[in-house]
C-alpha positions in Angstrom: 21.5 -15.9 114.9 21.5 -15.5 111.1 18.4 -17.6 110.8 16.8 -15.5 113.5 17.7 -12.3 111.6 15.9 -13.8 108.6 12.7 -14.9 110.3 12.4 -12.8 113.5 13.6 -9.4 112.3 10.1 -8.0 112.1 8.3 -6.9 109.0 11.6 -5.8 107.4 13.2 -9.2 107.8 10.2 -11.1 106.6 9.9 -9.0 103.4 13.6 -9.4 102.7 13.6 -13.2 103.2 10.4 -13.5 101.2 11.8 -11.6 98.2 14.9 -13.8 98.4 12.9 -16.9 98.6 10.7 -15.9 95.7 13.7 -15.2 93.5 15.5 -18.4 94.5 12.2 -20.3 94.1 11.6 -19.2 90.5 15.1 -20.4 89.6 14.6 -23.7 91.5 11.3 -24.3 89.7 12.9 -23.8 86.3 15.8 -26.1 87.3 13.3 -28.8 88.4 11.5 -28.3 85.1 14.8 -28.8 83.3 15.5 -32.0 85.1 12.0 -33.3 84.3 12.1 -32.5 80.6 14.3 -35.5 79.5 11.9 -38.0 81.1 8.9 -36.1 79.7 10.2 -36.2 76.2 11.1 -39.9 76.6 7.5 -40.6 77.7 6.2 -38.7 74.6 8.4 -40.9 72.5 7.4 -44.1 74.2 3.7 -43.4 73.7 4.3 -42.5 70.1 6.1 -45.8 69.6 3.4 -47.8 71.4 0.7 -46.6 68.9 2.9 -47.0 65.8 1.0 -48.6 62.9 3.4 -48.1 60.0 3.9 -51.1 57.7 6.8 -49.9 55.5 8.7 -52.8 54.0 6.4 -55.4 55.4 4.6 -58.0 53.4 0.8 -57.8 53.0 -0.9 -59.7 55.9 -3.8 -62.1 55.2 -7.1 -61.5 56.7 -7.5 -63.4 60.0 -9.4 -63.0 63.3 -6.7 -60.7 64.8 -6.2 -58.3 61.9 -7.2 -54.6 61.6 -7.4 -52.5 58.4 -6.2 -49.0 59.2 -5.9 -45.9 57.0 -3.6 -43.0 57.7 -5.7 -39.9 57.1 -3.6 -37.2 58.7 -4.5 -33.6 57.9 -3.6 -30.0 58.8 -5.7 -27.2 60.1 -4.5 -23.7 60.5 -0.9 -24.8 60.5 -1.4 -27.5 63.1 -1.1 -31.3 62.4 -4.1 -33.4 63.0 -3.4 -37.1 63.4 -6.2 -39.2 61.9 -6.8 -42.9 61.6 -9.8 -44.7 60.1 -10.2 -48.4 61.2 -12.1 -51.5 60.5 -11.5 -54.6 62.8 -11.7 -57.9 60.9 -12.2 -60.1 63.9 -12.9 -60.3 67.6 -9.2 -60.3 68.4 -8.2 -57.2 66.3 -5.6 -55.0 68.1 -7.1 -52.0 69.9 -5.1 -48.8 69.7 -3.7 -47.4 73.0 -6.0 -44.9 74.6 -9.2 -46.6 73.3 -11.6 -48.8 75.3 -13.4 -50.1 72.2 -13.5 -49.7 68.5 -15.8 -46.8 67.3 -18.8 -47.9 65.2 -18.7 -47.0 61.5 -19.4 -43.3 61.2 -18.3 -42.6 64.8 -15.0 -41.3 66.0 -13.0 -41.0 69.3 -11.2 -37.7 69.6 -8.4 -36.2 71.8 -9.6 -33.7 74.4 -7.9 -30.8 72.5 -9.6 -31.9 69.2 -12.9 -32.2 70.8 -12.6 -28.7 72.2 -11.6 -27.3 68.8 -14.5 -29.0 67.0 -16.9 -27.6 69.5 -15.6 -24.1 69.0 -16.4 -21.6 66.2 -12.8 -21.8 65.0 -13.3 -25.5 64.1 -16.1 -25.0 61.6 -14.0 -25.9 58.5 -12.4 -28.9 60.2 -15.9 -30.2 61.1 -16.7 -30.3 57.4 -13.6 -32.4 56.8 -14.4 -35.0 59.5 -17.9 -36.4 58.7 -18.1 -38.4 61.9 -20.0 -38.1 65.2 -18.0 -38.0 68.4 -18.5 -41.1 70.5 -15.6 -41.0 73.0 -12.3 -39.5 74.1 -8.8 -40.9 73.6 -7.1 -41.7 76.8 -3.8 -40.2 77.9 -1.8 -43.3 77.0 -2.9 -42.9 73.3 -1.6 -39.3 72.9 1.9 -37.9 72.8 0.8 -34.6 74.5 -2.1 -32.9 76.2 -2.7 -30.5 73.3 -2.3 -33.1 70.4 -5.1 -33.1 67.8 -6.0 -36.7 67.0 -8.9 -39.0 66.3 -9.8 -42.6 65.5 -12.8 -43.2 63.3 -14.7 -46.4 62.3 -15.6 -47.4 58.7 -16.7 -50.3 56.5 -15.1 -51.7 53.4 -11.6 -50.5 54.1 -10.1 -53.7 52.8 -10.9 -52.7 49.2 -8.7 -49.6 49.6 -5.6 -51.4 51.0 -2.5 -49.7 49.5 0.4 -49.8 52.0 1.5 -47.7 53.8 -1.4 -45.3 53.6 -4.0 -48.1 54.0 -2.8 -51.4 55.4 -3.7 -54.5 57.4 -1.9 -54.9 60.7 -2.2 -57.3 63.7 -0.5 -55.2 66.4 0.4 -51.7 67.4 3.9 -50.6 68.4 6.8 -53.0 68.0 10.6 -52.8 68.4 12.1 -49.4 67.8 14.4 -49.2 64.8 18.1 -48.6 65.7 18.7 -44.9 65.6 21.7 -43.4 63.8 24.5 -42.1 66.0 24.5 -38.3 66.6 27.0 -36.4 64.6 29.5 -34.2 66.5 27.9 -30.9 65.4 24.5 -31.8 66.7 26.0 -32.9 70.0 27.8 -29.6 70.2 24.5 -27.8 69.6 22.8 -29.7 72.5 25.7 -29.0 74.9 25.7 -25.3 74.1 21.9 -25.0 74.3 21.9 -26.6 77.8 24.8 -24.3 79.1 23.3 -21.2 77.6 19.9 -21.8 79.0 20.9 -22.9 82.5 23.5 -20.2 83.1 21.0 -17.3 83.4 19.1 -19.4 85.9 22.2 -19.8 88.1 22.9 -16.1 87.8 19.4 -15.1 88.9 19.6 -17.5 91.9 22.9 -15.8 92.9 21.4 -12.4 92.5 18.3 -13.4 94.5 20.5 -14.4 97.4 21.9 -10.8 97.5 18.4 -9.2 97.8 18.5 -6.7 100.6 22.3 -6.7 100.4 22.9 -3.1 101.4 21.0 -3.2 104.7 22.3 -6.6 105.5 25.9 -5.4 105.0 25.3 -2.4 107.3 23.8 -4.8 109.9 26.7 -7.1 109.7 29.2 -4.2 109.8 27.5 -3.1 113.0 27.9 -6.6 114.5 31.6 -6.5 113.4 32.0 -3.1 115.2 30.5 -4.4 118.5 32.8 -7.3 118.7 32.1 -10.2 116.4 35.1 -11.6 114.7 35.3 -12.3 111.0 34.4 -16.0 111.4 31.3 -15.2 113.4 30.2 -12.6 110.9 30.5 -15.0 108.1 28.6 -17.7 109.9 25.8 -15.3 110.7 25.6 -14.2 107.1 25.7 -17.8 105.9 22.9 -18.7 108.2 20.7 -15.9 106.9 21.4 -16.8 103.3 20.8 -20.5 104.0 17.4 -19.7 105.6 16.3 -17.7 102.6 17.6 -20.4 100.2 15.8 -23.2 102.0 12.6 -21.3 102.0 13.3 -20.7 98.3 13.6 -24.4 97.8 10.1 -24.9 99.4 8.6 -22.1 97.3 10.4 -23.4 94.2 8.9 -26.9 94.7 5.5 -25.3 95.1 6.0 -23.2 91.9 7.1 -26.4 90.1 4.0 -28.3 91.3 1.7 -25.5 90.2 3.5 -25.1 86.9 3.3 -28.9 86.5 -0.5 -28.8 86.6 -0.6 -25.8 84.3 1.8 -27.4 81.8 -1.0 -29.7 80.5 -2.9 -26.7 79.3 0.0 -25.1 77.4 1.6 -25.8 74.1 4.9 -24.2 73.1 6.1 -24.5 69.5 3.9 -27.5 68.9 5.2 -29.4 72.0 2.9 -30.3 74.9 3.1 -32.7 77.8 0.9 -34.3 80.4 1.3 -33.3 84.1 2.2 -36.9 84.9 5.2 -36.7 82.5 7.0 -34.0 84.4 8.7 -36.0 87.1 12.3 -34.8 87.9 14.9 -37.5 88.1 15.5 -38.2 91.8 19.3 -37.8 91.5 19.0 -34.5 89.6 16.4 -33.2 92.0 18.7 -34.1 94.9 21.5 -32.2 93.2 19.3 -29.1 92.9 18.3 -29.4 96.6 22.0 -29.5 97.6 23.5 -27.1 95.0 21.1 -24.2 95.5 21.7 -23.7 99.3 25.4 -24.4 98.9 25.6 -21.7 96.1 23.6 -19.3 98.3 26.2 -19.7 101.1 29.1 -19.4 98.7 27.8 -16.3 97.0 27.2 -14.7 100.4 30.7 -15.4 101.7 32.3 -14.0 98.5 30.2 -10.8 98.9 31.4 -10.3 102.5 34.9 -9.3 101.8 34.3 -5.6 102.1 32.1 -6.0 105.2 34.6 -8.1 107.1 37.7 -6.1 106.1 36.4 -2.6 106.4 33.2 -2.3 108.4 33.4 1.4 108.9 33.4 2.0 105.2 30.0 0.2 105.0 28.5 2.1 107.9 29.6 5.4 106.5 28.4 4.4 103.0 31.6 5.8 101.7 32.5 5.6 98.1 33.8 2.0 97.6 37.2 1.3 96.2 37.6 1.1 92.4 37.1 -2.4 91.0 40.1 -4.0 89.5 40.0 -5.2 85.9 42.8 -7.8 85.5 41.2 -10.7 87.3 37.9 -10.1 85.6 39.5 -10.8 82.3 40.7 -14.3 83.4 37.3 -16.2 83.0 36.7 -15.2 79.4 40.3 -15.8 78.5 40.2 -19.2 80.2 37.0 -20.0 78.2 38.7 -19.1 74.9 41.7 -21.2 75.8 39.5 -24.2 76.5 37.7 -23.8 73.1 40.7 -23.0 71.0 42.1 -26.6 70.7 38.8 -27.7 69.1 38.8 -25.2 66.2 38.4 -26.9 62.9 37.0 -30.2 64.3 33.5 -31.4 63.4 31.9 -34.2 61.4 34.9 -34.8 59.3 37.7 -34.5 61.9 36.4 -36.2 65.0 34.3 -35.4 68.0 34.4 -32.4 70.4 35.6 -32.8 74.0 32.4 -32.4 75.9 34.1 -31.2 79.1 36.1 -28.5 77.2 33.0 -27.3 75.4 30.9 -27.0 78.6 33.8 -25.4 80.5 34.7 -23.0 77.7 31.2 -21.8 77.2 30.6 -21.6 80.9 33.7 -19.5 81.6 32.9 -17.1 78.7 29.4 -16.5 80.0 30.6 -16.2 83.6 33.0 -13.6 82.3 30.1 -11.3 81.6 29.0 -11.4 85.3 32.6 -10.5 86.3 33.1 -7.7 83.7 29.7 -6.0 83.9 30.2 -4.4 87.4 33.5 -2.9 86.2 32.0 -1.7 83.0 29.0 -0.1 84.8 31.2 1.5 87.4 33.7 2.9 84.9 31.0 4.4 82.6 28.7 5.9 85.2 31.7 7.5 86.9 32.0 9.7 83.8 28.3 10.6 83.5 27.4 14.0 85.0 25.3 16.7 83.2 21.6 16.2 82.6 18.2 16.9 84.0 17.2 16.2 87.6 15.9 12.7 86.8 19.2 11.9 85.0 21.3 13.2 87.8 19.3 11.3 90.5 19.8 8.1 88.5 23.5 8.6 87.7 24.3 9.5 91.4 22.5 6.5 92.6 24.4 4.3 90.1 27.7 5.9 91.1 27.0 5.0 94.8 25.8 1.4 94.1 26.8 0.3 90.6 27.3 -3.3 91.9 23.6 -3.7 92.8 22.6 -2.3 89.3 25.0 -4.7 87.6 23.6 -7.7 89.5 20.1 -6.9 88.4 21.0 -7.1 84.7 23.6 -9.8 84.8 21.1 -12.5 84.0 19.7 -10.6 81.1 23.2 -10.1 79.7 24.2 -13.7 80.1 20.9 -14.9 78.4 21.3 -12.5 75.5 25.0 -13.4 75.0 24.1 -17.1 74.9 21.2 -16.4 72.5 23.4 -14.5 70.1 26.0 -17.2 70.1 23.4 -19.9 69.5 21.7 -18.0 66.7 25.1 -17.6 65.0 25.8 -21.3 65.4 22.4 -22.4 64.2 22.5 -20.1 61.2 26.0 -21.3 60.3 25.2 -25.0 60.3 21.6 -24.8 59.1 22.5 -25.4 55.5 24.1 -28.7 56.4 20.8 -30.0 57.8 18.4 -28.3 55.3 17.6 -29.7 51.9 15.7 -28.0 49.2 12.6 -29.8 48.0 12.9 -28.3 44.5 9.1 -27.6 44.6 8.1 -24.6 42.5 5.8 -22.8 44.9 5.0 -20.2 42.3 3.1 -22.8 40.2 1.5 -24.9 42.9 1.4 -25.2 46.7 -0.7 -28.3 47.4 -0.5 -31.8 45.9 -3.4 -34.4 46.1 -2.7 -38.0 45.1 -5.7 -39.9 43.8 -6.1 -43.7 44.3 -6.4 -45.9 41.2 -9.9 -45.8 39.8 -10.7 -42.3 40.9 -11.9 -40.2 37.9 -9.2 -37.6 37.4 -11.4 -35.2 35.3 -14.2 -35.3 37.9 -11.7 -34.6 40.8 -10.2 -31.7 38.9 -13.6 -30.1 38.3 -14.5 -30.4 41.9 -11.2 -28.9 42.9 -11.5 -26.0 40.4 -14.9 -25.2 41.9 -13.4 -24.9 45.4 -13.2 -21.5 47.0 -9.7 -20.1 46.9 -8.3 -22.3 44.1 -6.5 -20.4 41.4 -5.4 -23.2 39.1 -5.5 -27.0 39.0 -3.1 -29.2 37.0 -4.4 -32.7 36.7 -2.2 -35.7 35.7 -2.5 -39.4 35.5 0.6 -41.6 35.6 1.6 -45.2 34.9 4.5 -47.3 33.8 5.1 -48.6 30.3 7.3 -51.6 29.3 8.4 -53.6 26.3 7.1 -56.9 27.6 4.0 -58.0 29.5 6.1 -59.4 32.4 9.6 -58.5 33.6 10.2 -55.8 30.9 13.8 -55.2 29.8 13.0 -51.5 28.9 10.5 -49.3 30.7 9.5 -45.7 31.0 6.8 -43.5 32.5 3.6 -42.3 30.9 1.9 -39.0 31.9 -1.7 -38.3 30.8 -3.3 -34.9 30.9 -4.9 -32.1 28.9 -2.7 -29.8 26.7 -2.5 -27.1 29.4 -1.3 -29.6 32.0 1.2 -31.3 29.7 2.8 -27.9 28.9 3.7 -27.7 32.6 6.0 -30.7 32.2 7.4 -30.4 28.7 7.9 -27.9 25.8 5.4 -29.0 23.2 5.6 -27.9 19.5 1.8 -27.9 19.3 -0.9 -29.8 21.1 -4.4 -31.0 20.3 -6.6 -33.5 21.9 -5.5 -37.0 20.7 -1.8 -36.2 20.4 0.9 -38.4 21.8 4.5 -37.1 22.6 7.8 -38.8 23.3 9.8 -36.6 25.6 13.6 -36.3 25.2 16.2 -34.6 27.3 15.2 -35.9 30.7 18.1 -36.9 33.0 18.6 -40.7 33.5 15.9 -41.5 30.9 17.7 -43.8 28.5 14.9 -46.2 27.6 12.4 -43.7 26.0 14.4 -43.2 22.7 14.5 -47.0 22.3 10.8 -47.4 23.0 9.5 -44.5 20.9 9.3 -46.4 17.6 5.9 -45.8 15.8 4.0 -49.1 15.6 5.8 -50.8 18.4 3.7 -52.7 20.9 4.2 -51.7 24.6 2.4 -52.7 27.8 0.8 -50.5 30.4 1.5 -51.4 34.0 3.8 -54.4 33.3 4.3 -57.1 36.0 7.6 -57.5 37.7 9.1 -60.4 39.6 6.9 -61.3 42.5 4.1 -59.0 41.3 0.6 -60.4 40.7 -1.0 -57.3 39.1 -2.5 -58.9 36.0 -3.7 -55.6 34.7 -1.2 -55.4 31.8 -2.7 -53.8 28.7 -1.1 -53.7 25.2 -0.7 -50.4 23.4 0.8 -49.5 20.0 2.9 -46.4 19.6 1.0 -44.2 17.2 2.3 -43.3 13.8 1.6 -39.6 14.5 4.0 -39.6 17.5 5.3 -36.1 18.2 8.6 -35.0 19.8 8.8 -32.8 22.9 11.6 -31.4 25.1 11.4 -31.9 28.9 11.1 -29.1 31.4 10.9 -29.1 35.2 7.4 -29.9 36.4 6.0 -28.2 39.6 7.8 -30.8 41.7 11.1 -29.7 40.3 11.7 -33.0 38.4 12.3 -33.5 34.7 9.8 -35.9 33.2 10.7 -38.3 30.5 8.7 -41.1 28.8 5.5 -40.5 26.9 2.9 -37.7 27.2 -0.6 -38.6 26.2 -3.6 -36.4 25.9 -6.8 -37.9 27.4 -8.4 -38.4 24.1 -5.6 -40.7 23.0 -5.7 -43.0 26.1 -7.6 -46.3 25.6 -10.5 -46.6 28.1 -9.3 -50.1 29.1 -5.9 -48.6 30.3 -7.5 -46.3 32.8 -7.3 -48.7 35.8 -3.6 -48.8 35.5 -3.2 -45.1 36.1 -3.0 -43.2 39.4 -4.1 -39.5 39.4 -2.4 -36.5 40.8 -3.6 -32.9 41.2 -1.2 -29.9 41.6 -3.1 -27.0 43.0 -2.3 -23.3 43.1 -4.0 -21.4 45.9 -5.2 -17.8 45.9 -3.4 -16.6 49.0 -5.7 -13.5 49.2 -8.6 -15.8 50.1 -8.8 -16.5 53.9 -8.6 -20.2 54.8 -8.0 -21.1 51.1 -5.9 -24.1 52.0 -8.6 -25.4 54.4 -11.2 -25.3 51.6 -8.7 -27.3 49.4 -8.2 -29.9 52.1 -11.9 -30.2 52.6 -12.5 -30.9 48.9 -9.6 -33.4 48.9 -11.2 -35.2 51.8 -14.4 -35.7 49.8 -12.5 -36.7 46.6 -10.0 -39.1 48.1 -11.0 -39.8 51.8 -8.1 -42.2 52.3 -5.4 -40.1 50.7 -3.5 -37.3 52.5 -2.8 -34.1 50.6 0.7 -32.6 50.8 1.4 -29.0 51.5 4.6 -28.1 49.7 7.4 -26.3 51.4 10.6 -24.8 49.9 12.9 -26.8 52.1 13.0 -29.6 54.7 15.2 -29.8 57.8 16.7 -32.8 59.6 14.4 -34.0 62.3 17.1 -33.9 64.9 18.2 -30.4 64.0 14.5 -29.2 64.1 14.0 -31.0 67.5 17.1 -29.2 69.0 15.9 -25.8 67.6 12.4 -26.4 69.0 13.9 -27.4 72.4 15.9 -24.1 72.3 12.8 -22.1 71.6 10.9 -23.8 74.4 13.7 -23.4 76.9 14.3 -19.8 75.8 10.7 -19.0 76.3 10.8 -20.4 79.9 14.1 -18.5 80.6 12.6 -15.3 79.2 9.6 -15.6 81.6 12.0 -16.2 84.5 14.0 -13.2 83.5 10.9 -11.0 83.5 9.6 -12.2 86.8 13.0 -12.2 88.5 13.7 -8.7 87.3 10.4 -7.5 88.6 11.1 -9.0 92.1 14.6 -7.4 92.0 13.2 -4.1 91.0 10.6 -4.2 93.8 13.4 -5.1 96.3 15.4 -2.1 95.1 12.4 0.3 95.5 11.7 -1.1 99.0 15.3 -0.4 99.9 15.0 3.2 98.9 11.5 3.8 100.3 12.7 6.4 102.9 14.8 8.2 100.3 12.0 8.4 97.8 9.6 9.7 100.5 12.2 12.3 101.5 12.6 13.6 98.0 8.8 13.9 97.5 8.5 15.7 100.8 11.1 18.2 99.6 9.1 18.9 96.5 10.5 16.5 93.9 7.9 15.8 91.2 6.7 12.2 91.0 7.4 12.2 87.3 11.0 13.1 87.9 11.4 10.2 90.3 9.7 7.8 87.9 12.0 8.8 85.1 15.0 8.4 87.4 14.0 4.8 88.1 13.7 4.3 84.4 17.2 5.7 83.8 18.6 3.6 86.7 17.4 0.5 84.8 18.1 1.7 81.2 21.8 2.6 81.7 22.9 -0.7 83.2 20.8 -2.7 80.7 22.3 -0.8 77.8 25.8 -1.4 79.0 24.9 -5.1 79.7 23.5 -5.6 76.2 26.6 -4.0 74.6 28.8 -6.3 76.6 26.6 -9.3 75.9 26.7 -8.6 72.2 30.5 -8.5 72.2 30.8 -11.7 74.2 28.0 -13.4 72.2 29.6 -12.5 68.9 33.0 -13.7 70.1 31.6 -17.0 71.3 29.5 -17.5 68.2 32.6 -16.9 66.0 34.6 -19.4 68.0 31.8 -22.0 67.7 31.5 -21.5 64.0 35.3 -21.9 63.6 35.0 -25.1 65.7 32.5 -26.7 63.2 34.4 -25.3 60.2 31.6 -23.0 59.1 32.0 -19.5 57.6 31.8 -16.8 60.3 28.9 -14.5 59.5 26.6 -12.3 61.6 22.8 -12.1 61.1 22.5 -8.5 62.2 18.7 -8.7 62.1 18.7 -11.6 64.6 21.3 -9.8 66.7 19.1 -6.7 67.0 16.1 -9.0 67.7 17.9 -10.7 70.6 19.1 -7.4 72.2 15.7 -5.9 71.5 14.0 -8.8 73.3 16.2 -8.2 76.4 15.6 -4.5 76.3 11.8 -5.0 75.9 11.7 -7.3 79.0 13.4 -4.6 81.0 11.0 -1.9 79.8 8.0 -4.1 80.6 9.4 -4.8 84.1 10.0 -1.1 84.7 6.5 -0.2 83.6 5.0 -2.8 86.0 7.1 -1.4 88.9 5.7 2.1 88.5 2.5 1.5 90.5 4.5 0.2 93.6 6.8 3.1 93.1 4.0 5.6 93.3 2.7 3.9 96.5 6.2 4.2 98.0 6.2 8.0 97.4 4.0 8.7 100.4 4.7 10.7 103.5 4.4 7.7 105.8 7.5 6.3 104.2 9.4 8.7 106.5 8.2 6.9 109.6 10.9 5.2 111.6 10.2 2.5 114.1 
């Protein structure tokens, strides 16, 4: 009978069950996406491992029939990474990279679909100048980590002459055994657990709210059945059947939404992460769990909501003012959550692991406490609201009659905001432990270009200074210096540059072309004072055990040697050793030196960094420039934060769509009332404002409650990891503002349907 009410109750029943199914389906789609993400990320990682070509720590391979010379020429474009490789096969059995059918000819390149699209667009003009190759093919799916990855493989000749591992190396295979990963520390595991609970809780709340769509009319219908003779058990079974029908239809719709989203996922990139459609395959066990848990939850929520209908059917029929909600039992879930988290305060990396079950249970109970407390808060506050304009009074009276419905609509937003506030506090509190300063002085330079041996530094510096958007170029050459030709006992570094460049790394008494300086005061530099003896013979680029350089060159310390004090260079390091102006460097010693350019960019010039990278590609095609940053974060910490942003974006989208469905359901329930008010002369503007107030008042109360619970949870989590409790008020306002903005957008989108409902035909009764 319940299923028949859902599907054969005429237009009214169909609309009600369809709204329920859409709400449940959106939640199911996100749950299926969540179950598919671990496998998708694993597939990304597996493809990345399969194409690995790094040779760190490996000995140089001899040239044979199955070797390949490959150069790492990664680049950046408008803040996005572009993976680049230049290759030259040295035999017929050279390893072919995954995703390629054959090696590109010299001058040709095989690109990823996303890179091909970018190069063909107007926005890829500057990148095309950096990649002087013609496109001859497309990289297959098994050669890319994601659908939106920018990557290419290019062919070249003469790469063997540039071998300098790891940037340019000779390999005989791609991939290989994965290095053993370090164990996760307790704080990062805590972050992962809290992220999953905080992101999935709003989904569960929305599914529970969707099951209650059309709740007022259903309660009246069930109360009527109760009055005509059905007992409490029969009433519960009828309600369970109706809820089960809507939930099962929601499962079907959710599966459809997921399959549609799965196809669209290949076109999207969120915070630099993209996947292929084939990657999003939910684990069978988890998918089965969703298929069982959602209908079971729908029935359970419905049975819990039937207490008033079963006990007092006449109260439902008369729409009398419901009994006041009790507070005491609503405080139990958050108190239980705090009790579960309290024993772990002070633990962390130094004092052991966190109990995963207590963490999940404690966070879960605290967030569930919001859904229990919010109806009481809304009821208590709106009972005291009275005076105001007509739109305010219409909204307040409606909330006084059905505060539970209003609270259900914003429960998910409140839970999501509370979880976001707690996570933001936790991330901010432990960020310093996983962030390391690079010491780079970004006020003096922002880009570094390393030049291979033999590249004329002066010529490279002139080309870079002539580049659009370059403000200053500091050019240096560097080599080592020892007291013996082989296996030196004392050694130090040598820096070559013009006087302006040398003043960036040391405090010089005076400087003219031809001067040589011995630098003192550098930390850990104990050999320079012993070597800085005028007339002493030293050797550039000495050979060490196992080395076969053979480029050692004798040099005598000049009698006119000057003294200088060290200072931090643009990299933040203190240089010691010798500083030599270019006029004092013997020409025969030039091959022993590697060049380096530190470049200051004029940030007022659009695309200044892109021009710098283009010039660097011409000067040193097999060397990758480095864009400096003030700090670097742990890869795992960054991955967790990226996962949080991706998940939060999906949950925020679910919040918006579910709220819109809920709002439309509320308007449909009140169609006759709205039409009656319009017929009696109420202005449409007044009714529209009343709808806005009906949404704004509960959401304001929900955000206040969410802020309180989120701050409490965040403080407890920070105490658990031993961090100082602090609140980033700007982030707090951003979180609450995001929740409020979603509600305002949903309200604006619901205005056109509202205006259509304010028609006289809404008074028609069948």
